[in-house]
mmCIF file as Biopython writes it, N, C-alpha, C and O atoms, coordinates in Angstrom:
data_model
#
loop_
_atom_site.group_PDB
_atom_site.id
_atom_site.type_symbol
_atom_site.label_atom_id
_atom_site.label_alt_id
_atom_site.label_comp_id
_atom_site.label_asym_id
_atom_site.label_entity_id
_atom_site.label_seq_id
_atom_site.pdbx_PDB_ins_code
_atom_site.Cartn_x
_atom_site.Cartn_y
_atom_site.Cartn_z
_atom_site.occupancy
_atom_site.B_iso_or_equiv
_atom_site.auth_seq_id
_atom_site.auth_asym_id
_atom_site.pdbx_PDB_model_num
ATOM 1   N N  . MET A ? 1  ? -25.906 13.314 21.881 1.0 0.0 1  A 1 
ATOM 2   C CA . MET A ? 1  ? -27.062 13.666 20.846 1.0 0.0 1  A 1 
ATOM 3   C C  . MET A ? 1  ? -27.864 14.681 21.495 1.0 0.0 1  A 1 
ATOM 4   O O  . MET A ? 1  ? -28.449 15.495 20.780 1.0 0.0 1  A 1 
ATOM 5   N N  . SER A ? 2  ? -27.981 14.750 22.887 1.0 0.0 2  A 1 
ATOM 6   C CA . SER A ? 2  ? -28.784 15.425 23.554 1.0 0.0 2  A 1 
ATOM 7   C C  . SER A ? 2  ? -28.764 16.974 23.312 1.0 0.0 2  A 1 
ATOM 8   O O  . SER A ? 2  ? -29.780 17.670 23.303 1.0 0.0 2  A 1 
ATOM 9   N N  . ALA A ? 3  ? -27.526 17.417 23.124 1.0 0.0 3  A 1 
ATOM 10  C CA . ALA A ? 3  ? -27.368 18.852 22.779 1.0 0.0 3  A 1 
ATOM 11  C C  . ALA A ? 3  ? -28.018 19.212 21.512 1.0 0.0 3  A 1 
ATOM 12  O O  . ALA A ? 3  ? -28.659 20.247 21.328 1.0 0.0 3  A 1 
ATOM 13  N N  . ALA A ? 4  ? -27.823 18.355 20.718 1.0 0.0 4  A 1 
ATOM 14  C CA . ALA A ? 4  ? -28.500 18.572 19.304 1.0 0.0 4  A 1 
ATOM 15  C C  . ALA A ? 4  ? -30.003 18.560 19.296 1.0 0.0 4  A 1 
ATOM 16  O O  . ALA A ? 4  ? -30.640 19.401 18.662 1.0 0.0 4  A 1 
ATOM 17  N N  . PHE A ? 5  ? -30.577 17.591 20.012 1.0 0.0 5  A 1 
ATOM 18  C CA . PHE A ? 5  ? -31.973 17.513 20.225 1.0 0.0 5  A 1 
ATOM 19  C C  . PHE A ? 5  ? -32.403 18.682 21.051 1.0 0.0 5  A 1 
ATOM 20  O O  . PHE A ? 5  ? -33.527 19.122 20.810 1.0 0.0 5  A 1 
ATOM 21  N N  . GLU A ? 6  ? -31.729 19.230 21.941 1.0 0.0 6  A 1 
ATOM 22  C CA . GLU A ? 6  ? -32.109 20.491 22.744 1.0 0.0 6  A 1 
ATOM 23  C C  . GLU A ? 6  ? -32.157 21.643 21.729 1.0 0.0 6  A 1 
ATOM 24  O O  . GLU A ? 6  ? -33.112 22.420 21.704 1.0 0.0 6  A 1 
ATOM 25  N N  . ASP A ? 7  ? -31.186 21.732 20.953 1.0 0.0 7  A 1 
ATOM 26  C CA . ASP A ? 7  ? -31.098 22.793 19.950 1.0 0.0 7  A 1 
ATOM 27  C C  . ASP A ? 7  ? -32.381 22.712 19.028 1.0 0.0 7  A 1 
ATOM 28  O O  . ASP A ? 7  ? -33.043 23.732 18.833 1.0 0.0 7  A 1 
ATOM 29  N N  . LEU A ? 8  ? -32.717 21.561 18.486 1.0 0.0 8  A 1 
ATOM 30  C CA . LEU A ? 8  ? -33.760 21.453 17.675 1.0 0.0 8  A 1 
ATOM 31  C C  . LEU A ? 8  ? -35.041 21.794 18.185 1.0 0.0 8  A 1 
ATOM 32  O O  . LEU A ? 8  ? -35.908 22.362 17.521 1.0 0.0 8  A 1 
ATOM 33  N N  . TRP A ? 9  ? -35.159 21.421 19.445 1.0 0.0 9  A 1 
ATOM 34  C CA . TRP A ? 9  ? -36.458 21.685 20.314 1.0 0.0 9  A 1 
ATOM 35  C C  . TRP A ? 9  ? -36.605 23.103 20.477 1.0 0.0 9  A 1 
ATOM 36  O O  . TRP A ? 9  ? -37.669 23.674 20.240 1.0 0.0 9  A 1 
ATOM 37  N N  . ALA A ? 10 ? -35.442 23.761 20.923 1.0 0.0 10 A 1 
ATOM 38  C CA . ALA A ? 10 ? -35.444 25.186 21.171 1.0 0.0 10 A 1 
ATOM 39  C C  . ALA A ? 10 ? -35.747 25.989 19.819 1.0 0.0 10 A 1 
ATOM 40  O O  . ALA A ? 10 ? -36.212 27.128 19.874 1.0 0.0 10 A 1 
ATOM 41  N N  . ARG A ? 11 ? -35.480 25.384 18.660 1.0 0.0 11 A 1 
ATOM 42  C CA . ARG A ? 11 ? -35.767 26.020 17.422 1.0 0.0 11 A 1 
ATOM 43  C C  . ARG A ? 11 ? -37.121 25.730 16.884 1.0 0.0 11 A 1 
ATOM 44  O O  . ARG A ? 11 ? -37.436 26.055 15.739 1.0 0.0 11 A 1 
ATOM 45  N N  . GLY A ? 12 ? -37.939 25.108 17.719 1.0 0.0 12 A 1 
ATOM 46  C CA . GLY A ? 12 ? -39.349 24.794 17.323 1.0 0.0 12 A 1 
ATOM 47  C C  . GLY A ? 12 ? -39.673 23.475 16.576 1.0 0.0 12 A 1 
ATOM 48  O O  . GLY A ? 12 ? -40.782 23.203 16.118 1.0 0.0 12 A 1 
ATOM 49  N N  . VAL A ? 13 ? -38.612 22.716 16.510 1.0 0.0 13 A 1 
ATOM 50  C CA . VAL A ? 13 ? -38.881 21.407 15.717 1.0 0.0 13 A 1 
ATOM 51  C C  . VAL A ? 13 ? -39.761 20.325 16.646 1.0 0.0 13 A 1 
ATOM 52  O O  . VAL A ? 13 ? -39.265 19.692 17.579 1.0 0.0 13 A 1 
ATOM 53  N N  . THR A ? 14 ? -40.937 20.244 16.288 1.0 0.0 14 A 1 
ATOM 54  C CA . THR A ? 14 ? -41.748 19.221 17.038 1.0 0.0 14 A 1 
ATOM 55  C C  . THR A ? 14 ? -41.531 17.821 16.590 1.0 0.0 14 A 1 
ATOM 56  O O  . THR A ? 14 ? -40.795 17.549 15.641 1.0 0.0 14 A 1 
ATOM 57  N N  . ALA A ? 15 ? -42.208 16.898 17.312 1.0 0.0 15 A 1 
ATOM 58  C CA . ALA A ? 15 ? -41.981 15.449 17.034 1.0 0.0 15 A 1 
ATOM 59  C C  . ALA A ? 15 ? -42.799 15.266 15.689 1.0 0.0 15 A 1 
ATOM 60  O O  . ALA A ? 15 ? -42.260 14.529 14.863 1.0 0.0 15 A 1 
ATOM 61  N N  . GLU A ? 16 ? -43.872 15.758 15.388 1.0 0.0 16 A 1 
ATOM 62  C CA . GLU A ? 16 ? -44.753 15.771 14.226 1.0 0.0 16 A 1 
ATOM 63  C C  . GLU A ? 16 ? -43.894 16.271 13.129 1.0 0.0 16 A 1 
ATOM 64  O O  . GLU A ? 16 ? -43.796 15.578 12.116 1.0 0.0 16 A 1 
ATOM 65  N N  . GLY A ? 17 ? -43.228 17.456 13.222 1.0 0.0 17 A 1 
ATOM 66  C CA . GLY A ? 17 ? -42.552 18.041 12.196 1.0 0.0 17 A 1 
ATOM 67  C C  . GLY A ? 17 ? -41.276 17.250 11.888 1.0 0.0 17 A 1 
ATOM 68  O O  . GLY A ? 17 ? -40.875 17.192 10.725 1.0 0.0 17 A 1 
ATOM 69  N N  . ALA A ? 18 ? -40.704 16.714 12.763 1.0 0.0 18 A 1 
ATOM 70  C CA . ALA A ? 18 ? -39.458 15.816 12.484 1.0 0.0 18 A 1 
ATOM 71  C C  . ALA A ? 18 ? -39.975 14.533 11.797 1.0 0.0 18 A 1 
ATOM 72  O O  . ALA A ? 18 ? -39.273 14.023 10.923 1.0 0.0 18 A 1 
ATOM 73  N N  . ARG A ? 19 ? -41.131 13.992 12.127 1.0 0.0 19 A 1 
ATOM 74  C CA . ARG A ? 19 ? -41.529 12.803 11.541 1.0 0.0 19 A 1 
ATOM 75  C C  . ARG A ? 19 ? -42.026 13.059 10.131 1.0 0.0 19 A 1 
ATOM 76  O O  . ARG A ? 19 ? -41.872 12.174 9.289  1.0 0.0 19 A 1 
ATOM 77  N N  . ARG A ? 20 ? -42.567 14.120 9.837  1.0 0.0 20 A 1 
ATOM 78  C CA . ARG A ? 20 ? -42.907 14.523 8.447  1.0 0.0 20 A 1 
ATOM 79  C C  . ARG A ? 20 ? -41.698 14.752 7.575  1.0 0.0 20 A 1 
ATOM 80  O O  . ARG A ? 20 ? -41.674 14.344 6.414  1.0 0.0 20 A 1 
ATOM 81  N N  . PHE A ? 21 ? -40.595 15.469 8.184  1.0 0.0 21 A 1 
ATOM 82  C CA . PHE A ? 21 ? -39.293 15.561 7.597  1.0 0.0 21 A 1 
ATOM 83  C C  . PHE A ? 21 ? -38.610 14.297 7.238  1.0 0.0 21 A 1 
ATOM 84  O O  . PHE A ? 21 ? -38.003 14.173 6.174  1.0 0.0 21 A 1 
ATOM 85  N N  . ALA A ? 22 ? -38.707 13.359 8.122  1.0 0.0 22 A 1 
ATOM 86  C CA . ALA A ? 22 ? -38.124 12.021 7.860  1.0 0.0 22 A 1 
ATOM 87  C C  . ALA A ? 22 ? -38.896 11.174 6.781  1.0 0.0 22 A 1 
ATOM 88  O O  . ALA A ? 22 ? -38.338 10.363 6.042  1.0 0.0 22 A 1 
ATOM 89  N N  . ASP A ? 23 ? -40.205 11.446 6.774  1.0 0.0 23 A 1 
ATOM 90  C CA . ASP A ? 23 ? -40.978 10.843 5.680  1.0 0.0 23 A 1 
ATOM 91  C C  . ASP A ? 23 ? -40.936 11.525 4.367  1.0 0.0 23 A 1 
ATOM 92  O O  . ASP A ? 23 ? -41.485 11.010 3.393  1.0 0.0 23 A 1 
ATOM 93  N N  . GLY A ? 24 ? -40.330 12.625 4.291  1.0 0.0 24 A 1 
ATOM 94  C CA . GLY A ? 24 ? -40.196 13.310 3.004  1.0 0.0 24 A 1 
ATOM 95  C C  . GLY A ? 24 ? -41.520 14.172 2.681  1.0 0.0 24 A 1 
ATOM 96  O O  . GLY A ? 24 ? -41.817 14.538 1.544  1.0 0.0 24 A 1 
ATOM 97  N N  . SER A ? 25 ? -42.226 14.427 3.765  1.0 0.0 25 A 1 
ATOM 98  C CA . SER A ? 25 ? -43.571 15.275 3.530  1.0 0.0 25 A 1 
ATOM 99  C C  . SER A ? 25 ? -43.438 16.485 4.221  1.0 0.0 25 A 1 
ATOM 100 O O  . SER A ? 25 ? -44.347 16.835 4.975  1.0 0.0 25 A 1 
ATOM 101 N N  . ALA A ? 26 ? -42.401 17.203 4.071  1.0 0.0 26 A 1 
ATOM 102 C CA . ALA A ? 26 ? -42.063 18.549 4.846  1.0 0.0 26 A 1 
ATOM 103 C C  . ALA A ? 26 ? -42.652 19.674 4.182  1.0 0.0 26 A 1 
ATOM 104 O O  . ALA A ? 26 ? -42.485 20.733 4.787  1.0 0.0 26 A 1 
ATOM 105 N N  . GLU A ? 27 ? -43.280 19.743 3.135  1.0 0.0 27 A 1 
ATOM 106 C CA . GLU A ? 27 ? -43.733 20.779 2.258  1.0 0.0 27 A 1 
ATOM 107 C C  . GLU A ? 27 ? -44.371 21.941 2.993  1.0 0.0 27 A 1 
ATOM 108 O O  . GLU A ? 27 ? -44.172 23.111 2.664  1.0 0.0 27 A 1 
ATOM 109 N N  . ASN A ? 28 ? -45.205 21.542 4.081  1.0 0.0 28 A 1 
ATOM 110 C CA . ASN A ? 28 ? -45.800 22.560 4.769  1.0 0.0 28 A 1 
ATOM 111 C C  . ASN A ? 28 ? -45.241 22.952 6.297  1.0 0.0 28 A 1 
ATOM 112 O O  . ASN A ? 28 ? -45.865 23.618 7.122  1.0 0.0 28 A 1 
ATOM 113 N N  . LEU A ? 29 ? -43.855 22.347 6.473  1.0 0.0 29 A 1 
ATOM 114 C CA . LEU A ? 29 ? -43.102 22.469 7.539  1.0 0.0 29 A 1 
ATOM 115 C C  . LEU A ? 29 ? -42.764 23.968 7.772  1.0 0.0 29 A 1 
ATOM 116 O O  . LEU A ? 29 ? -42.457 24.692 6.825  1.0 0.0 29 A 1 
ATOM 117 N N  . ASP A ? 30 ? -42.828 24.417 9.053  1.0 0.0 30 A 1 
ATOM 118 C CA . ASP A ? 30 ? -42.435 25.781 9.224  1.0 0.0 30 A 1 
ATOM 119 C C  . ASP A ? 30 ? -41.013 25.978 8.714  1.0 0.0 30 A 1 
ATOM 120 O O  . ASP A ? 30 ? -40.179 25.114 8.982  1.0 0.0 30 A 1 
ATOM 121 N N  . PRO A ? 31 ? -40.676 27.041 8.005  1.0 0.0 31 A 1 
ATOM 122 C CA . PRO A ? 31 ? -39.360 27.238 7.360  1.0 0.0 31 A 1 
ATOM 123 C C  . PRO A ? 31 ? -38.217 27.178 8.515  1.0 0.0 31 A 1 
ATOM 124 O O  . PRO A ? 31 ? -37.138 26.632 8.282  1.0 0.0 31 A 1 
ATOM 125 N N  . ASP A ? 32 ? -38.478 27.704 9.635  1.0 0.0 32 A 1 
ATOM 126 C CA . ASP A ? 32 ? -37.415 27.701 10.712 1.0 0.0 32 A 1 
ATOM 127 C C  . ASP A ? 32 ? -37.110 26.332 11.071 1.0 0.0 32 A 1 
ATOM 128 O O  . ASP A ? 32 ? -35.930 26.001 11.186 1.0 0.0 32 A 1 
ATOM 129 N N  . ALA A ? 33 ? -38.066 25.483 11.264 1.0 0.0 33 A 1 
ATOM 130 C CA . ALA A ? 33 ? -37.932 24.206 11.748 1.0 0.0 33 A 1 
ATOM 131 C C  . ALA A ? 33 ? -37.280 23.373 10.611 1.0 0.0 33 A 1 
ATOM 132 O O  . ALA A ? 33 ? -36.391 22.576 10.909 1.0 0.0 33 A 1 
ATOM 133 N N  . LEU A ? 34 ? -37.680 23.520 9.314  1.0 0.0 34 A 1 
ATOM 134 C CA . LEU A ? 34 ? -37.039 22.899 8.247  1.0 0.0 34 A 1 
ATOM 135 C C  . LEU A ? 34 ? -35.618 23.270 8.130  1.0 0.0 34 A 1 
ATOM 136 O O  . LEU A ? 34 ? -34.810 22.386 7.843  1.0 0.0 34 A 1 
ATOM 137 N N  . ALA A ? 35 ? -35.188 24.598 8.340  1.0 0.0 35 A 1 
ATOM 138 C CA . ALA A ? 35 ? -33.774 24.898 8.325  1.0 0.0 35 A 1 
ATOM 139 C C  . ALA A ? 35 ? -33.003 24.250 9.484  1.0 0.0 35 A 1 
ATOM 140 O O  . ALA A ? 35 ? -31.848 23.859 9.320  1.0 0.0 35 A 1 
ATOM 141 N N  . ALA A ? 36 ? -33.682 24.131 10.719 1.0 0.0 36 A 1 
ATOM 142 C CA . ALA A ? 36 ? -32.949 23.489 11.851 1.0 0.0 36 A 1 
ATOM 143 C C  . ALA A ? 36 ? -32.782 22.130 11.517 1.0 0.0 36 A 1 
ATOM 144 O O  . ALA A ? 36 ? -31.664 21.656 11.719 1.0 0.0 36 A 1 
ATOM 145 N N  . LEU A ? 37 ? -33.721 21.354 11.016 1.0 0.0 37 A 1 
ATOM 146 C CA . LEU A ? 37 ? -33.490 20.012 10.663 1.0 0.0 37 A 1 
ATOM 147 C C  . LEU A ? 37 ? -32.379 19.818 9.528  1.0 0.0 37 A 1 
ATOM 148 O O  . LEU A ? 37 ? -31.567 18.897 9.612  1.0 0.0 37 A 1 
ATOM 149 N N  . THR A ? 38 ? -32.377 20.651 8.547  1.0 0.0 38 A 1 
ATOM 150 C CA . THR A ? 38 ? -31.454 20.432 7.513  1.0 0.0 38 A 1 
ATOM 151 C C  . THR A ? 38 ? -30.048 20.802 7.918  1.0 0.0 38 A 1 
ATOM 152 O O  . THR A ? 38 ? -29.082 20.193 7.456  1.0 0.0 38 A 1 
ATOM 153 N N  . GLU A ? 39 ? -29.917 21.861 8.833  1.0 0.0 39 A 1 
ATOM 154 C CA . GLU A ? 39 ? -28.655 22.119 9.356  1.0 0.0 39 A 1 
ATOM 155 C C  . GLU A ? 39 ? -28.058 21.018 10.385 1.0 0.0 39 A 1 
ATOM 156 O O  . GLU A ? 39 ? -26.854 20.793 10.506 1.0 0.0 39 A 1 
ATOM 157 N N  . ALA A ? 40 ? -28.963 20.446 11.018 1.0 0.0 40 A 1 
ATOM 158 C CA . ALA A ? 40 ? -28.539 19.346 12.117 1.0 0.0 40 A 1 
ATOM 159 C C  . ALA A ? 40 ? -28.009 18.183 11.342 1.0 0.0 40 A 1 
ATOM 160 O O  . ALA A ? 40 ? -27.210 17.440 11.912 1.0 0.0 40 A 1 
ATOM 161 N N  . ASN A ? 41 ? -28.356 17.945 10.128 1.0 0.0 41 A 1 
ATOM 162 C CA . ASN A ? 41 ? -27.796 16.949 9.383  1.0 0.0 41 A 1 
ATOM 163 C C  . ASN A ? 41 ? -27.806 15.534 10.096 1.0 0.0 41 A 1 
ATOM 164 O O  . ASN A ? 41 ? -26.798 14.828 10.125 1.0 0.0 41 A 1 
ATOM 165 N N  . LEU A ? 42 ? -28.963 15.182 10.645 1.0 0.0 42 A 1 
ATOM 166 C CA . LEU A ? 42 ? -28.897 13.933 11.495 1.0 0.0 42 A 1 
ATOM 167 C C  . LEU A ? 42 ? -29.105 12.713 10.647 1.0 0.0 42 A 1 
ATOM 168 O O  . LEU A ? 42 ? -29.760 12.755 9.605  1.0 0.0 42 A 1 
ATOM 169 N N  . SER A ? 43 ? -28.570 11.692 11.083 1.0 0.0 43 A 1 
ATOM 170 C CA . SER A ? 43 ? -28.693 10.396 10.321 1.0 0.0 43 A 1 
ATOM 171 C C  . SER A ? 43 ? -30.189 9.961  10.517 1.0 0.0 43 A 1 
ATOM 172 O O  . SER A ? 43 ? -30.863 10.456 11.421 1.0 0.0 43 A 1 
ATOM 173 N N  . GLU A ? 44 ? -30.698 9.013  9.639  1.0 0.0 44 A 1 
ATOM 174 C CA . GLU A ? 44 ? -31.986 8.604  9.729  1.0 0.0 44 A 1 
ATOM 175 C C  . GLU A ? 44 ? -32.394 8.034  11.042 1.0 0.0 44 A 1 
ATOM 176 O O  . GLU A ? 44 ? -33.482 8.264  11.569 1.0 0.0 44 A 1 
ATOM 177 N N  . SER A ? 45 ? -31.493 7.306  11.524 1.0 0.0 45 A 1 
ATOM 178 C CA . SER A ? 45 ? -31.692 6.748  12.992 1.0 0.0 45 A 1 
ATOM 179 C C  . SER A ? 45 ? -31.756 7.820  14.073 1.0 0.0 45 A 1 
ATOM 180 O O  . SER A ? 45 ? -32.596 7.725  14.968 1.0 0.0 45 A 1 
ATOM 181 N N  . ASP A ? 46 ? -30.875 8.864  14.021 1.0 0.0 46 A 1 
ATOM 182 C CA . ASP A ? 46 ? -30.972 9.938  14.896 1.0 0.0 46 A 1 
ATOM 183 C C  . ASP A ? 46 ? -32.215 10.640 14.763 1.0 0.0 46 A 1 
ATOM 184 O O  . ASP A ? 46 ? -32.800 11.035 15.772 1.0 0.0 46 A 1 
ATOM 185 N N  . LEU A ? 47 ? -32.719 10.853 13.498 1.0 0.0 47 A 1 
ATOM 186 C CA . LEU A ? 47 ? -33.909 11.646 13.378 1.0 0.0 47 A 1 
ATOM 187 C C  . LEU A ? 47 ? -35.066 10.884 13.960 1.0 0.0 47 A 1 
ATOM 188 O O  . LEU A ? 47 ? -35.969 11.504 14.521 1.0 0.0 47 A 1 
ATOM 189 N N  . HIS A ? 48 ? -35.092 9.475  13.850 1.0 0.0 48 A 1 
ATOM 190 C CA . HIS A ? 48 ? -36.188 8.784  14.456 1.0 0.0 48 A 1 
ATOM 191 C C  . HIS A ? 48 ? -36.060 8.810  16.066 1.0 0.0 48 A 1 
ATOM 192 O O  . HIS A ? 48 ? -37.048 8.796  16.801 1.0 0.0 48 A 1 
ATOM 193 N N  . ASP A ? 49 ? -34.827 8.845  16.491 1.0 0.0 49 A 1 
ATOM 194 C CA . ASP A ? 49 ? -34.565 8.940  17.924 1.0 0.0 49 A 1 
ATOM 195 C C  . ASP A ? 49 ? -35.125 10.404 18.413 1.0 0.0 49 A 1 
ATOM 196 O O  . ASP A ? 49 ? -35.740 10.557 19.468 1.0 0.0 49 A 1 
ATOM 197 N N  . TYR A ? 50 ? -34.848 11.355 17.575 1.0 0.0 50 A 1 
ATOM 198 C CA . TYR A ? 50 ? -35.442 12.702 18.023 1.0 0.0 50 A 1 
ATOM 199 C C  . TYR A ? 50 ? -36.889 12.684 17.977 1.0 0.0 50 A 1 
ATOM 200 O O  . TYR A ? 50 ? -37.472 13.293 18.874 1.0 0.0 50 A 1 
ATOM 201 N N  . VAL A ? 51 ? -37.613 12.053 17.032 1.0 0.0 51 A 1 
ATOM 202 C CA . VAL A ? 51 ? -39.040 12.049 17.087 1.0 0.0 51 A 1 
ATOM 203 C C  . VAL A ? 51 ? -39.513 11.474 18.342 1.0 0.0 51 A 1 
ATOM 204 O O  . VAL A ? 51 ? -40.398 12.060 18.964 1.0 0.0 51 A 1 
ATOM 205 N N  . THR A ? 52 ? -38.956 10.265 18.823 1.0 0.0 52 A 1 
ATOM 206 C CA . THR A ? 52 ? -39.218 9.617  20.133 1.0 0.0 52 A 1 
ATOM 207 C C  . THR A ? 52 ? -39.001 10.512 21.201 1.0 0.0 52 A 1 
ATOM 208 O O  . THR A ? 52 ? -39.914 10.670 22.011 1.0 0.0 52 A 1 
ATOM 209 N N  . TRP A ? 53 ? -37.768 11.222 21.353 1.0 0.0 53 A 1 
ATOM 210 C CA . TRP A ? 53 ? -37.421 12.026 22.377 1.0 0.0 53 A 1 
ATOM 211 C C  . TRP A ? 53 ? -38.444 13.250 22.487 1.0 0.0 53 A 1 
ATOM 212 O O  . TRP A ? 53 ? -38.941 13.585 23.563 1.0 0.0 53 A 1 
ATOM 213 N N  . ALA A ? 54 ? -38.709 13.879 21.278 1.0 0.0 54 A 1 
ATOM 214 C CA . ALA A ? 54 ? -39.500 15.203 21.330 1.0 0.0 54 A 1 
ATOM 215 C C  . ALA A ? 54 ? -40.965 14.671 21.624 1.0 0.0 54 A 1 
ATOM 216 O O  . ALA A ? 54 ? -41.643 15.433 22.314 1.0 0.0 54 A 1 
ATOM 217 N N  . ALA A ? 55 ? -41.557 13.510 21.222 1.0 0.0 55 A 1 
ATOM 218 C CA . ALA A ? 55 ? -42.815 13.123 21.602 1.0 0.0 55 A 1 
ATOM 219 C C  . ALA A ? 55 ? -42.982 12.961 23.141 1.0 0.0 55 A 1 
ATOM 220 O O  . ALA A ? 55 ? -44.087 13.218 23.620 1.0 0.0 55 A 1 
ATOM 221 N N  . ALA A ? 56 ? -42.099 12.607 23.847 1.0 0.0 56 A 1 
ATOM 222 C CA . ALA A ? 56 ? -42.005 12.347 25.176 1.0 0.0 56 A 1 
ATOM 223 C C  . ALA A ? 56 ? -41.983 13.633 25.998 1.0 0.0 56 A 1 
ATOM 224 O O  . ALA A ? 56 ? -42.287 13.598 27.190 1.0 0.0 56 A 1 
ATOM 225 N N  . ARG A ? 57 ? -41.613 14.822 25.362 1.0 0.0 57 A 1 
ATOM 226 C CA . ARG A ? 57 ? -41.549 16.041 26.134 1.0 0.0 57 A 1 
ATOM 227 C C  . ARG A ? 57 ? -42.883 16.688 26.353 1.0 0.0 57 A 1 
ATOM 228 O O  . ARG A ? 57 ? -42.964 17.734 26.997 1.0 0.0 57 A 1 
#
């Protein structure tokens, strides 16, 4: 999953942005970050793991 996480990070997806996406409150999310998250098609568990991973960076 690390490669997918690195790709999301490189595309500007922050821990806060991913958390908002997971919570369904992504209406003000950067369009590029929203596209990256949508394309990644992560499971809910993987999405929460990404939030933790990104927050530690």
